[in-house]
C-alpha atoms as one frame of an Amber mdcrd trajectory, in Angstrom:
protein
   0.000   0.000   0.000   1.255   3.458  -0.919   0.795   6.480   1.330   0.040
   9.702  -0.542   1.771  12.916   0.408  -0.814  15.697   0.645   0.305  19.251
  -0.059  -1.550  22.536   0.071  -2.086  23.887  -3.464  -0.340  27.178  -4.213
  -1.264  27.807  -7.850  -3.691  30.670  -8.557  -6.283  29.670 -11.158  -6.784
  32.876 -13.154  -3.113  33.604 -13.890  -2.748  29.959 -14.898  -5.684  30.077
 -17.310  -4.473  33.402 -18.722  -1.124  31.787 -19.387  -2.732  28.762 -21.016
  -4.583  31.061 -23.433  -1.844  33.645 -23.911  -0.911  34.246 -27.549  -3.505
  31.807 -28.817  -3.691  31.505 -32.575  -6.557  30.565 -34.856  -5.750  26.876
 -34.432  -6.639  26.788 -30.731 -10.227  25.897 -29.888 -11.256  25.951 -26.232
 -14.158  24.269 -24.441 -14.804  25.316 -20.849 -16.673  23.267 -18.291 -19.511
  24.412 -16.103 -18.812  27.124 -13.544 -15.488  28.584 -12.594 -13.413  27.323
 -15.562 -15.832  29.289 -17.744 -15.367  32.418 -15.612 -11.583  31.937 -15.677
 -11.507  31.741 -19.477 -13.800  34.771 -19.747 -11.478  36.693 -17.419  -8.640
  35.938 -19.827 -10.681  37.498 -22.643 -13.780  36.613 -24.589 -13.020  34.889
 -27.880 -15.373  33.331 -30.438 -13.128  30.255 -30.555 -13.993  29.538 -26.921
 -17.144  27.508 -26.383 -18.431  28.274 -22.918 -20.548  25.501 -21.454 -22.949
  27.179 -19.087 -24.579  23.886 -18.253 -23.970  20.287 -19.372 -21.809  19.456
 -16.359 -19.632  16.498 -17.259 -19.841  17.153 -20.994 -16.733  19.253 -21.631
 -14.254  16.427 -22.270 -16.579  14.575 -24.637 -17.355  17.786 -26.490 -13.626
  18.402 -26.790 -13.154  14.872 -28.113 -15.778  15.406 -30.786 -14.171  18.669
 -31.844 -10.707  17.129 -31.917 -11.878  14.302 -34.158 -13.830  16.633 -36.454
 -11.058  19.252 -36.653  -7.771  17.319 -36.754  -5.836  20.413 -37.921  -6.867
  22.373 -34.813  -5.632  22.094 -31.240  -8.490  21.524 -28.800  -8.065  22.513
 -25.166 -10.670  21.583 -22.563 -10.689  23.443 -19.250 -12.637  21.575 -16.591
 -12.964  21.517 -12.845 -12.352  18.461 -10.711 -16.081  18.140  -9.988 -16.853
  18.130 -13.708 -14.105  15.603 -14.411 -15.284  13.313 -11.633 -18.749  13.392
 -13.201 -17.339  12.160 -16.517 -14.684   9.657 -15.509 -15.917   7.333 -18.257
 -14.694   9.849 -20.824 -11.117   8.969 -19.839 -11.579   5.526 -21.392 -13.331
   6.856 -24.493 -10.590   9.408 -25.204  -7.894   6.792 -24.589  -9.602   4.534
 -27.117  -9.850   7.243 -29.816  -6.383   8.727 -29.063  -6.785  12.195 -30.629
  -3.298  13.709 -30.925  -4.732  17.238 -30.934  -6.690  17.098 -27.654  -5.567
  18.352 -24.261  -7.646  18.432 -21.089  -6.553  20.609 -18.179  -8.356  19.981
 -14.902  -8.370  22.953 -12.544  -8.432  20.938  -9.338  -9.238  22.968  -6.236
 -10.449  19.801  -4.527 -13.926  21.272  -3.979 -17.336  21.412  -5.628 -17.322
  25.157  -6.229 -20.838  25.380  -7.652 -22.594  23.739  -4.728 -20.951  25.211
  -1.647 -17.303  24.125  -1.640 -17.798  20.608  -0.339 -14.546  18.597  -0.643
 -14.299  16.388  -3.712 -12.638  12.967  -3.701  -9.409  14.581  -4.995  -9.198
  16.285  -1.585  -8.844  12.806  -0.137  -6.138  11.865  -2.608  -8.010  10.508
  -5.643  -5.528  10.916  -8.504  -7.239  11.993 -11.730  -3.983  12.058 -13.707
  -3.237   8.560 -12.475  -6.659   7.435 -13.673  -6.012   8.939 -17.121  -2.595
   7.277 -17.281  -4.124   3.933 -16.377  -6.730   4.411 -19.108  -3.976   4.929
 -21.669  -3.682   8.684 -22.325  -0.429   9.504 -24.133   0.708  12.177 -21.671
  -0.423  12.840 -18.121   0.959  15.182 -15.499   0.077  16.988 -12.305   1.256
  20.535 -11.591   1.480  21.372  -7.903   3.501  24.607  -7.798   4.189  27.589
 -10.028   7.447  25.913 -11.036   5.390  23.202 -12.755   3.340  25.632 -14.858
   5.685  25.984 -17.882   5.624  22.210 -18.416   1.842  22.153 -18.040   1.379
  24.978 -20.573   3.752  23.334 -23.044   1.912  20.024 -22.736  -1.512  21.639
 -23.092  -0.585  23.698 -26.129   1.973  21.638 -28.021   2.578  18.082 -26.855
   0.995  15.385 -29.015  -2.002  14.019 -27.186  -4.193  13.086 -25.828  -2.811
  15.127 -22.940  -4.369  15.073 -19.481  -3.003  17.633 -17.038  -4.157  18.355
 -13.525  -3.336  21.708 -11.957  -3.648  21.634  -8.185  -4.998  25.128  -7.576
  -5.955  27.115  -4.502  -9.618  27.142  -3.453 -10.174  30.850  -4.068 -13.358
  32.915  -4.040 -13.057  35.173  -7.062 -15.519  37.567  -8.677 -17.572  36.142
 -11.510 -16.505  37.192 -14.994 -19.440  36.199 -17.131 -19.148  35.520 -20.855
 -22.184  35.762 -23.152 -24.898  33.466 -21.849 -27.134  32.951 -24.891 -26.531
  29.359 -25.980 -27.678  29.860 -29.559 -25.417  32.888 -29.927 -22.418  31.015
 -28.482 -23.046  28.044 -30.772 -23.412  30.208 -33.871 -20.346  32.338 -33.278
 -18.206  29.309 -32.404 -19.358  27.497 -35.528 -18.586  30.532 -37.665 -15.153
  30.920 -36.055 -14.331  27.289 -36.830 -15.982  26.822 -40.210 -16.323  30.347
 -41.543 -19.425  31.886 -43.050 -22.073  29.321 -44.038
């Protein structure tokens, strides 16, 4: 039996997400999971190539997989929380089976369910999401625990052949909401146009 070493996260989520999206080009498509990952991406700047999921908790990774398979010349980055990822653990096996080289999933793991009152998630007790992805067969997995780990995480998310699964152990911060557009039809239409051009 292995004993896990628990550490207090020190990474701030918004600077991390800003760095993940910094200098993005037209090839980078982003899908954000329900709640705070959406607010983090909006804080970094609204962009029509970001598909904000206001609902559909647990759907971000599978939506990213579909995009990656349909758009093999694009890089697809999914930003999800640990609660969202725990809701869609089965997607780890599906992505591992399809092996899209252009897909990266970054889990912003504050070890809490932020949308329902900050109850601890299983990752708070040591459940290892990156270990689960590695066991499923993802090409690259990693966990960032300090700011020193961020350059490697950003490089993996943006450039390493995938599928890439990266967990960022972030602080449980209460930050102001930064709300992107909320109209689902508008978000769908502008994202589609950004990816495919004018119909």
